[in-house]
N, C-alpha and C positions, 0 to 999 in steps of 0.2 A: 724781418724778425730773426733773431738769433737766440737759441736756447740750448742748454745742456740736457742731454738725455740722461737722467739721473737714475742710477740703479740701487743706490744705498750702500754700495761696497767701497772698497779701498780706492779704486781708480777714479770713480766719479766724485767721491768726497774730495780727493786731492785736486781734481779738475775744478771743482767749485771754489776751493781755496785759491787756486791760481787766478780764477776769474776776478775775485774781489780785490786781489792785489795787482791786477792789470798785467799779469805775467804771461798772457797768451795773446796771440793775434786776435783782433776783434773780440775783446772781452764782453761778456754779458752778465747780467745779474738775474737771469731767469733760468730756472731748471724745471723740467717736466718729468714726472715719474708715473709710470703705469703700474698701478697697484693691483696685483692679481688676487689680493686678500689671502695669499698663501705663503707670504714670506715667513721666515722663522721668527719666533717671538723676540729673539735677541735683536733682529734688525729693526722691528717696530720700536723696541725700547730705545735703541740707539738714536733713531730719528727723533723720538719724542724727548729724550733726556739730553741729547747732545747736539745733533746736527741742526734741528729746527731752531733751538735757542741761539746757536751760533749764527745761523742764516739771518735770523731776525736782527741780531746785533749788527750785522754787516751789510744789511740791505740786499740780501740775496733772496729772491722770491722762489719758493718751491711750490709748484702746482702739482697736486696729486690727483691722478685721473683714474677712475674706475670705469670698466666697460659698461656694465649694466647691473641689474639687481642681483645677479648671481655671480659669486666669485668662481675662480677656476675649479676649485675642488667640488663645489656644488654643481657646476655645469657638467663636469665629468661624471659625477655620480648619477645625475639625472639621465645622462645619455649612455650609461654603462660603458665607459671608455676610460682610458688612462692617457696622460700626456705622452706623446710619441717622440722617440728619438729620430725616427725615420722621416715623418712628415712635419713635425714641429708645429702642428696646428695651434698649440697653446701659445707659442711665441707670437705667431701672426695675430691670433684673435685677441689675446689679452695683453700684449705689450706693444707691438708695432702699430696695429690698426688704431687703438685708442689714441696714441700720441699723434699719429698722422691726421686723424679726424679732428683732434683738438687744434692742431696747427692750421688746418683748412678753415675751421670755424673762427680762427683769430687772424685771418688775413692772408694765409699762404695761398699762392696761386701759381699758375704756369708762368705768368709774366713777372710776378714778384715772389719767387720761391723762398721758403723759410730755410735757414741754415740750422741744422741740428748737429751739435757737437757730441761726438761719441767718445767715451772714456776707455779707449783701447790703448794699452801701453806697448812699449817697444818689444817686450818679450812675448807678446801675443799678436804680432803684426799680421799674422795669417788670417785673423778674424776680420780685418778691415775690408769692407766691400762697398761698392757704390749702391745708391738706392735703386730698387727694382724699376723696370720699365713700367710706365703708367703712374709713377710717382714723381713726375717732373716738378711738382710743387715743393719738393723736399730736396735739399742738398746736404750731403753728409760731409763733415770734416772731422779730422782726428788730431786735435791739438797735442795730445801726449806723444803721439808718433812724430809730429812735426818737431817737437822739442827733444825727441830722443829719450824720453823718460820711461823707466822701467817700473815694475810694481814696487821694487825696493825703494826707488826714488819717491814714489807716491807715499809710501809709509813714512819716509823721512819728512816729507812736506806736512803730513798730518801731525807728526810728532812736534815739528817746529811750531805749528800753529797752536799747540797746547791742547789739542783734542785727543781723546782716547782713540785707539785704532778700532775701526768698525769691524763687526763680525763678517764672515763670508756671507754675502747675500745670495738669495735663491730660494725657490719654493721648497718647503720641507718635504714635499712628495715628488720632487723632480726625479725623473728616471735617469738623469745623468750622474746621480750620486754613486759613489763606490760603495762596496759592501761595508767598509769601515764607517762610512758616513751614516748608512742605515742603522748600523749597530749603535753608533753614538746617539742617533736620534732616539733609539729605544731606551738608552740609559738616561738621557737628559730630559726627554719628553715622551714618556711611555704612552700618554694619551694620544699624541700625534702619530706615534708608531702604530697604535691600534687603528686609528682612522685611515692610515695608509694601507694597512692590511685589508680593511673593509672596502676601500676603493678598488684594490686589486681583485678581491673576491667578487665584487659586484661586476667588474668588467669581464672577468674570466667566465662568469656565468653565461655571458653572451658570446664571448670569443675566447677560448682557452689560451690563445697566443697573446692576449692583451695583458702583459706582465709589467708591473712597475719596475721590476729589476732588469727588464730587457731580456738578456739571455738566461737569467735565472728567475725563479719564482720568489717573490719577496716572502711569501709565507714559509718557504723552506728555510729562509735565513732567520726570520723573526717569529714565525708562527708558533713556536713552542712556548713563547712567553717567558723564556728563561732570562732573568736579569743578568746581563753580561757584566763581568768584572771590569770596572772602569779603567783600572791600570793595565788591562790587556789591550786597550785601544790607544791609537795615536791621538792624544787630545789636542796636539798642536798641528794636526794634519790640515793643510790648506784645502785638501780635496780637489775637486775639479777646477782646473784653471782654463778650460777651453772657452768658457764664457758663451757656450753655444746658444744659450737661451736669452742672452742679454743683447741690448741694442748697441 
């Protein structure tokens, strides 16, 4: 089995396009996406309105996997914790583990491992890592790296296909966000900003060091409820490009 680990952003959208046109080694028409239920509304809208219709027209199957009845936000609220930059438990529990479990359920084994294609581009090559020990039923490959394609190349591929460019993917309460991104969330989605503040307050009631902002308290940045002037923000900021929480 060969599948694309689909994240809903620029690189994996471009990788899916390359697959249907047979422009990668060992092309596949299968993508698997671990849905934390915490992606930004723009990402879900892009999937619904653009990517999934395109995939249907081109015979590309996208399987969307959820871990269990609780999404990441509800799971963290229930346990009075926040997603962690240091331990990255959210990545393991809500992204990597659900995909690996699905692969095993669909035939991946030590004797016949599945190949999972990761959408890491040449300008972020430092993110490419082999599968961890104990996961010998999964083999990772990096087609964009093999082809020497950068994020800008991926944008050009999407443009040439006639698709709109996807928004930056990632959970709206991800601790990897910069201050500008948190402020933009408050401007564009004040209801989600309020939920992020509630998540941080809930976690800090148990452990004062559990901050969504990492080195700063989110409530110090957003807690005043002041609606920030939109033109004071970098609306075209690409934000975090480390991809630390993606497969």
